[in-house]
Kinemage of the C-alpha trace (Angstrom):
@kinemage 1
@onewidth
@group {chain A} dominant
@subgroup {mainchain}
@vectorlist {calphas} color= white
{ca glu a 1} P -1.923 -25.528 -9.434
{ca leu a 2} L -3.744 -22.421 -8.248
{ca arg a 3} L -2.329 -19.842 -10.650
{ca thr a 4} L -2.413 -21.773 -13.943
{ca pro a 5} L -6.187 -22.406 -14.182
{ca leu a 6} L -6.928 -18.935 -12.835
{ca asn a 7} L -4.730 -17.342 -15.502
{ca ala a 8} L -6.708 -19.284 -18.119
{ca ile a 9} L -9.980 -17.993 -16.659
{ca ile a 10} L -8.679 -14.424 -16.709
{ca gly a 11} L -7.324 -14.728 -20.255
{ca phe a 12} L -10.433 -16.234 -21.836
{ca ser a 13} L -12.801 -13.904 -19.961
{ca glu a 14} L -10.772 -10.927 -21.241
{ca ile a 15} L -11.199 -12.249 -24.802
{ca ile a 16} L -14.967 -12.533 -24.258
{ca gly a 17} L -15.157 -9.108 -22.611
{ca ala a 18} L -13.270 -7.468 -25.478
{ca glu a 19} L -15.266 -9.455 -28.084
{ca met a 20} L -12.010 -10.159 -29.899
{ca phe a 21} L -13.566 -12.762 -32.232
{ca gly a 22} L -16.791 -10.904 -32.904
{ca pro a 23} L -19.914 -9.760 -31.053
{ca ala a 24} L -20.958 -11.870 -28.085
{ca gly a 25} L -24.622 -11.572 -29.056
{ca asn a 26} L -26.317 -10.117 -26.019
{ca pro a 27} L -24.171 -7.196 -24.719
{ca arg a 28} L -24.553 -8.530 -21.191
{ca tyr a 29} L -22.332 -11.500 -22.056
{ca ala a 30} L -19.396 -9.184 -22.821
{ca ser a 31} L -20.069 -7.262 -19.605
{ca tyr a 32} L -20.095 -10.509 -17.623
{ca gly a 33} L -16.811 -11.486 -19.266
{ca arg a 34} L -15.199 -8.252 -18.077
{ca asp a 35} L -16.597 -8.815 -14.568
{ca ile a 36} L -15.126 -12.340 -14.502
{ca ala a 37} L -11.717 -10.988 -15.576
{ca thr a 38} L -11.767 -8.262 -12.900
{ca ser a 39} L -12.742 -10.753 -10.181
{ca gly a 40} L -10.130 -13.211 -11.439
{ca arg a 41} L -7.331 -10.623 -11.257
{ca his a 42} L -8.392 -9.711 -7.716
{ca leu a 43} L -8.410 -13.373 -6.695
{ca leu a 44} L -4.990 -13.911 -8.289
{ca met a 45} L -3.591 -10.982 -6.289
{ca leu a 46} L -4.930 -12.501 -3.052
{ca ile a 47} L -3.539 -15.935 -3.927
{ca asn a 48} L -0.120 -14.439 -4.665
{ca asp a 49} L -0.116 -12.655 -1.284
{ca ile a 50} L -1.124 -15.823 0.576
{ca leu a 51} L 1.516 -17.932 -1.180
{ca asp a 52} L 4.233 -15.321 -0.655
{ca leu a 53} L 3.392 -14.983 3.036
{ca ser a 54} L 3.380 -18.762 3.426
{ca lys a 55} L 6.826 -19.023 1.813
{ca ala a 56} L 8.212 -16.160 3.893
{ca glu a 57} L 6.955 -17.631 7.173
{ca ser a 58} L 8.230 -21.120 6.348
{ca gly a 59} L 11.687 -19.787 5.454
{ca arg a 60} L 11.393 -21.002 1.855
{ca met a 61} L 11.503 -17.605 0.172
{ca ser a 62} L 14.849 -16.692 -1.342
{ca val a 63} L 16.226 -13.287 -2.319
{ca asp a 64} L 18.157 -12.316 -5.426
{ca leu a 65} L 20.477 -9.447 -4.503
{ca ala a 66} L 21.596 -6.901 -7.093
{ca glu a 67} L 22.522 -3.212 -7.287
{ca val a 68} L 19.407 -1.035 -7.421
{ca ser a 69} L 18.991 2.720 -7.892
{ca pro a 70} L 16.564 4.109 -5.271
{ca ala a 71} L 15.404 6.768 -7.751
{ca arg a 72} L 14.639 4.144 -10.401
{ca leu a 73} L 12.893 2.040 -7.788
{ca ala a 74} L 10.664 4.974 -6.827
{ca glu a 75} L 9.895 5.657 -10.491
{ca thr a 76} L 8.812 2.036 -10.996
{ca cys a 77} L 6.513 2.163 -7.965
{ca leu a 78} L 5.058 5.508 -9.039
{ca arg a 79} L 4.099 4.131 -12.461
{ca met a 80} L 2.383 1.152 -10.845
{ca ile a 81} L 0.354 3.167 -8.336
{ca glu a 82} L -0.492 6.418 -10.139
{ca thr a 83} L -3.661 5.084 -11.837
{ca gln a 84} L -5.120 4.012 -8.496
{ca ala a 85} L -4.193 7.387 -7.010
{ca gln a 86} L -5.844 9.281 -9.883
{ca glu a 87} L -9.027 7.232 -9.564
{ca asn a 88} L -9.157 7.947 -5.821
{ca gly a 89} L -8.348 11.643 -6.243
{ca val a 90} L -5.192 11.330 -4.133
{ca arg a 91} L -2.041 13.385 -4.811
{ca leu a 92} L 1.269 11.496 -5.001
{ca val a 93} L 4.466 13.185 -3.808
{ca val a 94} L 7.834 11.522 -4.463
{ca glu a 95} L 11.030 12.882 -2.903
{ca val a 96} L 13.804 10.487 -3.857
{ca pro a 97} L 17.029 12.279 -4.874
{ca glu a 98} L 18.755 11.038 -8.021
{ca asp a 99} L 22.161 11.074 -6.336
{ca leu a 100} L 21.362 8.542 -3.594
{ca pro a 101} L 23.870 5.663 -3.494
{ca gln a 102} L 23.047 2.297 -5.013
{ca leu a 103} L 21.244 -0.185 -2.781
{ca arg a 104} L 22.083 -3.893 -2.827
{ca thr a 105} L 18.771 -5.711 -2.428
{ca asp a 106} L 16.150 -7.849 -4.146
{ca glu a 107} L 14.436 -5.271 -6.350
{ca arg a 108} L 11.310 -7.353 -7.000
{ca arg a 109} L 10.713 -7.959 -3.284
{ca leu a 110} L 11.335 -4.329 -2.364
{ca val a 111} L 8.951 -3.126 -5.084
{ca gln a 112} L 6.395 -5.548 -3.631
{ca val a 113} L 6.879 -3.977 -0.188
{ca leu a 114} L 6.510 -0.403 -1.452
{ca ile a 115} L 3.517 -1.173 -3.675
{ca asn a 116} L 1.742 -2.800 -0.727
{ca leu a 117} L 2.439 0.251 1.444
{ca leu a 118} L 1.550 2.803 -1.251
{ca ser a 119} L -1.596 0.937 -2.290
{ca asn a 120} L -2.791 0.779 1.317
{ca ala a 121} L -2.035 4.471 1.774
{ca val a 122} L -3.949 5.466 -1.372
{ca lys a 123} L -6.830 3.155 -0.511
{ca phe a 124} L -7.412 4.681 2.929
{ca thr a 125} L -6.725 8.327 2.084
{ca pro a 126} L -9.840 10.390 1.292
{ca arg a 127} L -10.110 12.371 -1.939
{ca asp a 128} L -7.795 15.420 -2.121
{ca gly a 129} L -5.444 13.817 0.406
{ca thr a 130} L -1.728 13.197 -0.105
{ca val a 131} L 0.464 10.087 -0.174
{ca ser a 132} L 4.225 10.592 -0.180
{ca leu a 133} L 7.265 8.405 -0.788
{ca arg a 134} L 10.569 9.772 0.499
{ca ala a 135} L 14.072 8.333 0.648
{ca ser a 136} L 17.255 9.379 2.409
{ca val a 137} L 20.514 7.865 3.618
{ca ala a 138} L 21.754 7.707 7.213
{ca gly a 139} L 25.220 6.198 7.515
{ca asp a 140} L 25.155 2.755 5.903
{ca arg a 141} L 21.364 2.609 5.742
{ca leu a 142} L 18.687 3.643 3.252
{ca ile a 143} L 15.525 4.994 4.849
{ca leu a 144} L 12.267 4.789 2.875
{ca val a 145} L 9.167 6.527 4.234
{ca val a 146} L 5.603 6.112 2.952
{ca glu a 147} L 3.297 8.641 4.591
{ca asp a 148} L -0.341 9.592 4.024
{ca thr a 149} L -2.989 12.029 5.220
{ca gly a 150} L -5.548 9.260 5.482
{ca ile a 151} L -7.982 8.078 8.131
{ca gly a 152} L -5.220 6.698 10.354
{ca met a 153} L -5.383 3.994 13.010
{ca ser a 154} L -5.373 3.705 16.771
{ca pro a 155} L -2.573 1.698 18.479
{ca glu a 156} L -4.987 -1.224 18.833
{ca glu a 157} L -5.865 -1.069 15.134
{ca ile a 158} L -2.171 -1.059 14.185
{ca asp a 159} L -1.766 -4.380 16.035
{ca val a 160} L -4.724 -5.786 14.092
{ca ala a 161} L -3.434 -4.439 10.756
{ca leu a 162} L -0.025 -6.076 11.297
{ca ser a 163} L -1.549 -9.437 12.194
{ca val a 164} L -2.117 -12.048 9.496
{ca phe a 165} L -5.632 -11.762 8.041
{ca gly a 166} L -6.293 -8.837 10.390
{ca gln a 167} L -9.322 -6.752 9.356
{ca ile a 168} L -10.066 -3.352 10.886
{ca glu a 169} L -13.745 -2.594 11.407
{ca ser a 170} L -14.568 0.942 10.303
{ca ala a 171} L -16.881 2.547 7.765
{ca met a 172} L -14.081 3.285 5.275
{ca his a 173} L -12.352 -0.067 5.759
{ca arg a 174} L -15.588 -1.919 5.000
{ca his a 175} L -15.644 -0.298 1.540
{ca his a 176} L -12.376 -2.080 0.641
{ca his a 177} L -12.041 -5.838 0.433
{ca gly a 178} L -8.884 -7.851 0.971
{ca thr a 179} L -7.249 -10.561 3.014
{ca gly a 180} L -5.505 -8.221 5.436
{ca leu a 181} L -2.121 -9.514 4.245
{ca gly a 182} L -0.599 -6.348 2.754
{ca leu a 183} L 1.083 -4.986 5.878
{ca pro a 184} L 2.093 -8.341 7.448
{ca leu a 185} L 3.614 -9.409 4.127
{ca ala a 186} L 5.473 -6.095 3.770
{ca ala a 187} L 6.885 -6.475 7.298
{ca arg a 188} L 8.081 -10.035 6.634
{ca leu a 189} L 9.641 -9.129 3.291
{ca val a 190} L 11.557 -6.255 4.894
{ca asp a 191} L 12.835 -8.683 7.534
{ca leu a 192} L 13.830 -11.091 4.748
{ca leu a 193} L 15.828 -8.261 3.125
{ca gly a 194} L 17.705 -7.686 6.379
{ca gly a 195} L 15.910 -4.479 7.259
{ca arg a 196} L 13.593 -2.996 9.831
{ca phe a 197} L 9.931 -2.013 9.469
{ca asp a 198} L 8.049 0.453 11.645
{ca leu a 199} L 4.445 1.656 11.445
{ca thr a 200} L 2.979 4.632 13.294
{ca ser a 201} L -0.464 6.161 12.886
{ca thr a 202} L -2.912 8.635 14.376
{ca arg a 203} L -6.655 8.437 13.873
{ca gly a 204} L -7.862 11.254 11.610
{ca val a 205} L -4.317 12.403 10.832
{ca gly a 206} L -2.604 9.691 8.803
{ca thr a 207} L -0.163 6.793 8.771
{ca arg a 208} L 3.620 6.618 8.436
{ca ala a 209} L 5.516 3.485 7.416
{ca val a 210} L 9.312 3.431 7.655
{ca val a 211} L 11.546 0.860 5.970
{ca val a 212} L 15.253 0.841 6.884
{ca leu a 213} L 17.613 -1.284 4.776
{ca pro a 214} L 21.397 -1.833 4.826
{ca leu a 215} L 22.897 -0.342 1.668
{ca asp a 216} L 25.241 -3.311 1.203
{ca gly a 217} L 22.534 -5.966 1.605
{ca ser a 218} L 23.983 -7.299 4.854
{ca thr a 219} L 22.148 -7.773 8.145
{ca pro a 220} L 24.362 -6.123 10.799
{ca ala a 221} L 23.123 -5.861 14.384
{ca ser a 222} L 23.143 -2.072 14.074
{ca val a 223} L 20.338 -2.344 11.530
{ca arg a 224} L 18.362 -4.928 13.494
{ca asp a 225} L 18.585 -2.851 16.679
{ca leu a 226} L 18.108 0.533 14.999
{ca glu a 227} L 16.025 2.943 16.992
{ca met a 228} L 13.314 4.157 14.606
{ca thr a 229} L 12.593 7.409 16.447
{ca gly a 230} L 13.450 10.371 14.246
{ca ala a 231} L 13.912 8.378 10.992
{ca ser a 232} L 12.698 10.483 8.079
């Protein structure tokens, strides 16, 4: 009921903005159409995050496990984030070896996790900074690390960022709008996938997010109780 009318708004405003059926008359009408489409896509993204978080917290979100190549997963995420990185003047570094073993997980949910983490990293990394995605294997676990050279957070700000609808008050954060759901949703999706999520950050240095997942898609205690110190 939320997505269907919004998709119609986005679709028709894109037609108006592109003047697909002829000139709109006054050029401002086409410009307004493009503005409506941009705002509609942003609103749809927020609605999707809210609905996904609601389903995850109510235990109604299911996972569809399948064999996934970590290298292919990284390639998919890179394609989806590289335009944003280019626009922000941020360098992307991907270190995911081709020979890593297959991971049994829900690919769509894991992509959602990584895109949230990468998008946040790019968003809060100043121009000429670096955002990296690395992957490695430790025993029966896959370790994914998203790290940036961005503005970073204090321990108190990390608590806020991981809370639902948490908004950090700083000059750079005020330039970017959102619901504050990206990190909480990523943490809940990782938990849903049977993994562990850890976030560390230093003001003025950068932020490091670590996702640890069981390669076989199970949820053994060893993964739940994994000590994150030293994961890389």
